[in-house]
Each structure stands twice: as C-alpha cells, then as structure tokens.
C-alpha positions as CSV (number, residue, x, y, z in Angstrom):
1,M,87.9,138.1,78.6
2,A,91.4,138.8,78.8
3,D,93.8,136.4,76.8
4,R,95.6,134.0,78.7
5,L,98.9,134.5,76.7
6,S,101.3,137.3,76.5
7,P,101.2,139.0,73.3
8,E,104.5,137.3,72.1
9,R,103.3,133.7,73.1
10,R,100.0,134.6,71.0
11,S,102.1,136.0,68.1
12,A,104.1,133.0,68.1
13,L,101.2,130.7,68.1
14,M,99.5,132.1,65.5
15,K,102.5,132.6,63.2
16,M,102.2,128.6,63.3
17,V,98.7,128.5,61.8
18,P,99.9,126.9,58.2
19,T,98.8,129.0,55.2
20,R,100.1,125.9,52.7
21,N,99.4,121.9,52.6
22,T,96.6,122.5,54.9
23,T,94.4,119.3,55.6
24,P,91.3,120.5,54.0
25,E,93.9,121.5,50.8
26,L,95.6,117.9,51.0
27,A,91.8,116.6,51.0
28,V,91.1,118.8,47.7
29,R,94.6,117.7,46.0
30,R,94.0,114.2,46.7
31,I,90.4,113.9,45.4
32,L,91.4,115.8,41.9
33,S,94.4,113.5,41.5
34,K,92.4,110.6,41.9
35,L,90.1,112.1,39.4
36,G,93.0,112.0,36.6
37,Y,93.2,115.8,37.1
38,R,97.0,117.6,36.8
39,Y,97.3,121.1,38.7
40,R,99.9,123.7,40.2
41,L,100.1,124.7,43.6
42,H,100.3,128.4,44.8
43,R,101.2,130.4,41.7
44,R,102.3,133.7,42.9
45,D,102.1,135.7,39.9
46,L,97.8,135.1,40.2
47,P,96.2,137.3,42.3
48,G,95.4,135.9,45.7
49,T,98.2,133.0,45.0
50,P,95.5,130.2,44.4
51,D,95.7,126.8,46.2
52,L,95.4,125.2,43.1
53,V,95.6,126.1,39.3
54,L,94.4,124.4,36.7
55,A,96.2,126.6,33.7
56,S,95.1,124.4,30.3
57,R,91.5,124.7,31.8
58,R,91.9,128.3,33.0
59,K,90.7,127.4,36.2
60,V,91.4,128.3,39.7
61,I,90.5,127.0,43.2
62,F,90.8,128.2,46.8
63,V,90.6,126.3,49.5
64,N,89.3,128.3,52.5
65,G,89.2,128.1,56.2
66,C,86.0,129.2,57.4
67,F,87.2,131.2,60.5
68,W,89.8,133.1,58.1
69,H,87.5,134.0,55.7
70,S,84.1,134.1,57.4
71,H,82.3,131.2,55.8
72,P,78.4,132.7,55.9
73,N,76.3,130.2,57.9
74,C,79.0,127.7,59.0
75,S,79.7,127.7,63.0
76,K,83.4,127.8,62.4
77,G,82.9,130.9,60.3
78,R,82.0,133.6,63.3
79,P,84.3,136.0,65.0
80,P,85.5,135.5,68.5
81,K,83.3,137.3,71.4
82,S,86.4,138.4,72.9
83,R,88.5,141.3,71.1
84,S,85.6,142.1,68.3
85,D,87.5,145.5,67.9
86,Y,90.2,143.4,66.6
87,W,88.9,140.4,65.0
88,V,85.9,142.3,62.9
89,P,87.8,144.5,61.0
90,K,90.6,141.7,60.3
91,L,88.1,139.2,58.9
92,K,86.3,141.7,56.9
93,A,89.7,143.0,55.6
94,N,90.0,139.1,54.4
95,Q,86.8,138.8,53.0
96,D,87.1,142.0,51.0
97,R,90.6,140.9,49.6
98,D,89.0,137.5,48.8
99,T,86.5,139.5,46.5
100,R,89.2,141.7,45.0
101,N,91.4,138.7,43.7
102,I,88.3,136.6,42.4
103,L,87.1,139.6,40.6
104,T,90.5,140.6,39.0
105,L,90.9,136.7,38.1
106,Q,87.6,136.4,36.7
107,S,88.4,140.2,34.4
108,F,91.4,138.2,33.0
109,G,88.9,135.2,31.9
110,W,89.9,132.7,34.9
111,E,87.4,130.6,36.2
112,V,87.0,130.6,40.1
113,L,85.9,128.0,42.5
114,V,86.2,128.4,46.5
115,V,85.6,125.1,48.6
116,W,85.1,125.7,51.9
117,Q,86.9,123.8,55.0
118,C,83.9,122.4,56.4
119,E,82.8,121.0,52.7
120,T,86.2,118.9,52.7
121,K,84.5,116.3,55.5
122,D,82.4,114.9,53.0
123,A,84.6,113.6,50.1
124,V,82.2,112.2,47.9
125,S,79.8,115.5,47.6
126,L,83.4,117.4,47.2
127,G,84.6,115.2,44.5
128,T,81.2,115.7,42.9
129,K,82.1,119.4,43.1
130,L,85.2,119.3,41.6
131,E,84.5,116.9,39.0
132,T,81.6,119.2,37.8
133,F,83.9,122.5,38.1
134,V,87.2,121.1,36.4
135,A,85.3,119.2,33.5
136,E,83.0,122.2,32.8
137,T,84.3,123.6,29.3
138,H,85.6,127.1,29.5
139,T,83.8,129.6,27.7
140,A,85.2,132.8,29.0
141,T,87.2,135.2,26.8
142,V,90.5,136.6,27.9
143,R,90.8,140.1,28.7
144,G,93.9,140.4,30.0
145,K,97.3,138.7,30.1
146,L,97.4,137.0,33.2
147,R,98.6,133.4,32.4
C-alpha cells in the first residue's frame, strides 16, 4: 500500500508527534502529584532520559507509547502492515534501546517502572500501581556513580 503523503509531508507529520508532556505522561504526573510525591522530569543525565525521576527514592518511571515501544499483547502495539521492511527494524531498535537503558539504570541501583499508554486509561488501577512502586523501600546497592 503506497503512502498517500509525500516523503516531505510524512516527515513533517512525524516530527509533530510529541515526545514530552504527552497525554499518558500527564496522567501519570497528575496521579503522582495527588499522591503527594515530588519528581523531576526528563533528566538527561540518566540513560534513556526517564520521564519521571524520584531521585531520593532512586526510582524512575518511563511512560511508553504502545505503538512506538511495541507493547506486547496490546492492539496498539502491532507494527503497521505496510512498509514492514522499515517499521519492524525501527520498532525493534526502540525495544533494544529501552532494554539497554533499563539494564544500565538497574546496574547503577535505580529501580525502573514502565507505564504503558493503554494502562493510563484506568486511573484507579494506575494509581495503585504507582503507589505500590513508589512506596516500596529501596533495597538495591549502588554500584555506580549515576545520581
């Protein structure tokens, strides 16, 4: 199936897709704020630039879009049927990068939570998940110097 847009128009359209302050991210931030937790946004000094960082607790939260990060068992997490030669490697590279960043953060003693876009639809369930993650005491030892 051919793309209806020219490469230039498609590129311009894709550049408009936000990476920060997305609706799912704002939902997570709203819930954490209501629960009384303080956090920092998009710390570029940490691998993967986590969406939310609770530094005193050494915890980070990534809010992933189901499509862009290939959420398994999610209808939005499937690659498009057209141009699979482009999309499959691109989405696989995103998954590989996510895994690398999570492992690096964990090796430096950070705890990581991934919240998927589809999970933000149920605020009660999401609130429970966030409260459980943030309230747990940190037991990992710090092996590196990332702060």
